C-alpha positions, 0 to 999 in steps of 0.5 A: 683698077685695083683688085680685091681677092681672097675675101673671107668673112668669119664670125665667132658668136658671143652672147651679146656681141660677136667677133667679125673677121674679114680678110682679103688681099688688095693688088694695085696696077702698075699705073696706080703704083707709079702714081701712088694712087689713094683709095677710100677702102670700106668694109661693110656687112650686108644681109643676103635677102631673097629676090626680089628684096634688095640685100640690107646694109647692116654696118660699116666696120671699117673705112679709111684711106689706103695708098698704092705703095706695094704691089699687093697687101693683105688686109685683116679687119676685126671688130666686135659687132652686136648680135642685134645687127647680125640678126638680119632676118625676121626672128618671128619665123626663126629664119637663119641669118645670112651675112656677107662682107663687102669690100669697096675701093673707091679712088680718092678725088680731092675736092674743094671745101667752102665754109662761110662764117656767121654774119656780123651786123653793125655800123663801122 
């Protein structure tokens, strides 16, 4: 399976929006390169919460297909994100927010699609 390494998140705070930058490297296996495997690549922001609460999904900032055609590639995703999204903890207690990036590679599996039209009635 492909690997994700050197994952780093940085956030440059703005007044209403912040600039979020996520960098990482993708490396593919020999078999994936031979097959030119396609993956669905997703980058999301998550809020780190204390146990037993599950971490919160805050926002998906990138989702697209990537094909294994080089052994390793460096990635950089830059997006403006509302500070309301990044403010993931309760403001009432003035708690600090803890945000991290998650990168997911999911092998693309083609599937079929079937769509039916409207029904037309009459006598022909």
